N, C-alpha and C positions, 0 to 999 in steps of 0.2 A: 961588485955587481954579480948576480947569479948568472949561470949560463943561459937560463930561460930569458932573463931580461936582456942579455946581450943579443940573443937571436931576435927578440922582438924589436929591439932598436935598430937592427940591421935593415929591417924593411924588406927582407927577402920574401918573395911571394911564391907559394906553391899551391896546387889544388886545381880544381876545374870549375867551370862556369856554373851559374845558377841554372837549375833544372826546374821546370814548372809542372812537369807531370811526375807521377810515381816512378821512381827509378826502376829500370828493368834489368834482368840478367844481361850481362855483357854480350852474350851470344844472340840475344833477341833483337828484333827490330820493331819499330812502331811507326805507323804513318800518322797517328793521332798526336801531333806534336806542335800544334799552332796555338794552343791556349796559353795565356799568361806569358807568352814570348820568351824564348830561351835560345835565340840564335839558330833555330832550325837544325839542331844537332842531334845525333843519336850515338849510342855507345860504340858503334863500329868506328867512329872517328877516333876513339881512344885506342882500340885494339884491331887494326885493319889487316893484320898479317895474312889472314886466310883469303882475302879478296883478290879477284882477278885484276891484274894491272892493265890499264888501257892508256892510250895516248890519243887525244882528241884535239882538233884545231877548229876554230870558229871565231865568232864575235861575242864579246862579253856583253851581257845585259845586267845592269845593276838596278835592282828595285830599291829605291831610296824612300819609299813610302812607309817603311817600317823603321823603328828606332835604330836597330842594328841592321845595316844594309844586307840585302839578300842578293847573292851572286849567281847568275845563270849563264849558260853557254848556248848560243845559237849556232849549231854545227853547219847548217845549210844556208845561213844568211837570209832566211825567209821570214824573220820576225818571230819565230817560235822559240820556246824554251825547251831545248832538247835534254839538257842536264842541269842539275843544281850543283854548285861547287861548294864543297865543305872546306873552309879555310880555318876552322876552329874558332875560338873566342875572339871577339872583336879587337881585343887589346894585344893579341899576339903579333910579334914582329920577328921574322926569322933572322938569324945572324948572317945569312947570305946576302941580305940587302934586297931580296925579292919583295915586291909590293902587290897588294890587291889590285886588280885591273879597274880601269875606269870604263864607264858606259861607252860602248861602240868600239872598244879597243880590240884589235886582232890578237888572239892569244893561242898558245898551245899548252895544253894541260896534260900532265902525266899523273895518274892516281889510281886508287882502288875503287872499283865499281860496285855500287850497291843497287842491284836491279829491283829490289822490292820497294824502293822509294819511288814516289810519283812527284815530279819526273825523276828518272834515275839520278842517283847522287854519285858524284865523283869526289872521293876524299883526296884532296890535293897533296901530292908528293913534290911535284915540280911545276913551275909556271915559267914558260919561255926559257927553259933550260936552266933555271936557277932553283936550287933546292928550297922547298918550303918547309918540309919536315921529313923525318925518317919514316920509312915505310914499314918498319917493324917495331914491336914493343910499344911502350907507353910514350905519348907525345910530351912536349915540354910543359904543357899546361895541365896534365891529367892527374896530378897528385904527387905522392912522394913515397919512396921506399923507406921502410923502417927496418933496421938491421938488428938482429937478436943481440949482438955484442957491441952495439953502439956505446961509446964511452960517455956520451952526453945526451941530454934531452933532445928528442927529434920532434920538430914542430911541423904539422901539416896544416896549410892555410887554405881557405877558400879565396881564390884570386879576385873575385868581385868585391870582397871585403876582407882584407887580411886581418881585421880585428876579430874575425871568426877563425878559431884554430883549435886543434887537438895537440896536446903535448904528451909524448910517450917517454917516460923516464928510462934510464939504463936499467937493465935486468928486469924489465916488465914482461918480456916474452920468454917464459920458461915452460917446460913441459913438452910432452911428445906431440901435442897438437900443433905446435908452432914450427914452421920451417925456419931456415936461416934468415929469411927476410919476408916481410909482407908489404904489399902495396896498399896504401891508405888514401882514401878520398873523403873530403868533407865539403858538403854543398848546402846552400840555402835552397829551400823548395817552397812553393806556394802552399799555404795552409790547406787549401782544397785538395791537395795531392796527398795529404797524410792519411794513413790507414785508420781503421777502427771508427769509433764513435767520436767524431770531432764536433766542435760547436763554434759559435760565432765569437767566442772569447779568445780563440787562438789567432794571434795576429802575425806570428813569425814561425816558420817551419825549417827544420834542418835534417839532413840525411848523412849518415856516415857509412862507409863501405870498406871491407877488408878483402883484398884480392891476392891470389898467388898464381904464379906460373901462367902468365899470359891470359889473364881474364877468368881464371877459375875461382869462384867465390868460396871463401872459407866458412862463412857463417851459415849454420843450419837453422839457427833460432834468432830471435830479435836481439838477445843479449849475448855479449861475448866477454869472458872474464880474462883478467890479466893478473900477473903475479904482484904488481905494485899499482898503486893508484895512478891513473892517468888524469891529466888536467884538461878541461874543455872550457873555452871562452866563447860566448855567444854575444854578438853585437846587434843591438836592436835599433830600429828606425823610430826616433822620437816623433817624427812627423806622422807616422802611421798611428801611433798611440793617440795623438791629438785628433787626427782625422776621424777615428772611430769613437772618440769621446771616452777613452779609457783612462783610469786613474793609474799613474805610474807607480804609486805606493802599493797598489794591489797586485802587481805583477808577480808571477811565479813560473818556475820551470817545470815542465812535464816530460815524461819519457814513456815510450810504448814498450811494455814488458812482454815476457814470454807467454803470459796469459792472454795476450791480445787486448790488453786494456791500458788506458792512459792513467798514470799515477804521478803524483807530485814528488819532486826531488828537491831536497834542501840545497840551496845555492846561495852564493854571495852576490848581491845586486849593488852595482855602483851606478846610481842615477846621474852622477856628474859625467861619467865617461860613457854612459849608455851601454854598459856591459853586464853580463851575468856569468859567473864562474862557478865551476863545480869540480871537485876531486872525487873520483870513484874508481873502484876496482873493476867495474863492468862497464862496457860501452854498448849503448843501445843503437839500433839502426835509425830510430826516429826520435827527434826531440821537438818540443814546441814551447813557445812563450805564450802565456795566457794572462789576461787582465780583466778587471771588472769595470763597468761604466762608472764615470764620475758621478758621485751623489751630492757633492756640494762644491761651491766655488769660493776660492779665497779672494775676497774683495780687497784685501790689503795690497795686492799686487797692482801697481799702476799700469802695467802693460802685460796682460796675459797673452799667451801664444795666439789666441784667436784674434787679437788686436793688431797683429802684424803678419805680413805675408812675405815669404821669400820665394821668388819665382825661379824656375829652371833657367840656368844660364844659356846664352845663345851667342855663337853656335856651340854645339857640344856633340861630338868631340871638337876640339878647337886647336888652332895654330895660326898665328902667333898669339892672339888675344881673344878674350871673350867678355861679354857684357853681362853683368849681374844686376838684376832689377829686384827691388823690394818696396814694400808699401807699409807705411805707418798710419794707423788710424788716429793717433794722437801724438803730441810731442813726447819725445823719450830720449833717454841716454842709451845709445846702442853701440855695439862693437861688431864690426864686419871683418872676418878674418878667414884665411885659407890654411887648411891642414893637409898633411900628407897621410898616407895610409897607416903610418905608425902612430898617428895622433899628435905629431909635432907641428906646432904652428910655424908655417914657413913665410907667411906674409900678412901683415896687418893692413887692411885697406882703409878702414875708418874707425875712429873711436871718439865719441863725443855726443853732444846734444844735437838732435835734428827735429825739425818741425814735422807735423803730420803731413802726409801726402806721398807721392811717388818719388822714388830715388833710384839712382843707378850708379854703378862703379865698374870700371874696366880693370881687369887683371891681365897684365901683359906676360904672364908666365914667369916673372922674376920673383925671387925671394926678398927678404928684408935687406939683404946686402947688395941687391941688384943683379945677382947671378941667376941666369935662366935655369929653371929646375928641369929634371929629367922627365921623359915621357912617362905617363902612368895615370893612376887614379888619384884625384884630390877631392877635398870637401870644402865647400864654402859654408860658413856658420854665421848666422845672424843671432845676436844675443843681446838681451836687455840688462839693465842694472840689477834685476832680481834673478838673473841666471835662467830665465825662460829663453829657449833657443829653438831655432829651426835650422835644418841642414839640407843641403843639396849636393849630390855627387857630380863630379866633372871628370872628363878625360882629356888630357893633353897629349897630343901626338906630334911627332917631329918628322 
């Protein structure tokens, strides 16, 4: 097995969370960060070294009206939101055992203060005396260092979907422009956040970044060249294709070049795994997946995706179990299964013929052998006999 395959099968996840706005310079701030939901984070959560450190006590206020809870601190116990608390991505759990607070809990927070944020943001270093994250350098979720003399391929993952990754082979960083190490990030972004002349055919967006020495960006242009071909894999949401009425066979990969224009890039598309792969000696800052509307329908399929629905599981995140609901508009042979972030099936919930109507299944967090799986991101997949499928993402927490 190749070193790249071994790393993929290990399921190790690096990278940072989804951003829904145009990525900014690390030293910049923006208050315009509530569109397309991205955990209310900003780049200073990744590189907070220069911030003033404060210690504040008060009552935690948890806004559960958003998908990923928003944490606030009421310093004077008067019902106001004096600070927002930056805990990083929702899936992060520190090795110290520290936990996010519950609503109404008395807490003491030590962290870096961002006064430009409204309300002021405290990037959490400690909560109630327990370490949440280091106050210097890159946090555990922020990406990965790639070393010039690395003996093997280095993979940088997007943690919200580890099937999105960039692979840097050995000896790919040569020349005077490269330091001994570079810090790499790979993110999904909302297509509306992409630069240049975008159109409605773009349904997935991606952003890559190269950083050195505590947040100093290396790249002066959109494209950055390497001594050897790097590999990039993009994982797309098949549900989004169906929702927009796009034909999967028309899909293609685009990149934003130094001329500030979008161009098509030859790539290998695997419609079974919902992945797009490319090998190239240059890395672009922005990529997009584009497709055309469906022009015809294959009537030979007894159960097209429009004829069945997979609803989001509830609760999500969950512990110890979650309910999965789905709807069939006609009798069909279906398969309902759970996959981990490496694409490995961990649990088969149902396989067989079912009548039209509403159905549900409960997943108790156990794999096919009865062993409880680890905390993390999983996928539930509903598939028919013709390999039409729908997927929903789930998060298990312990």
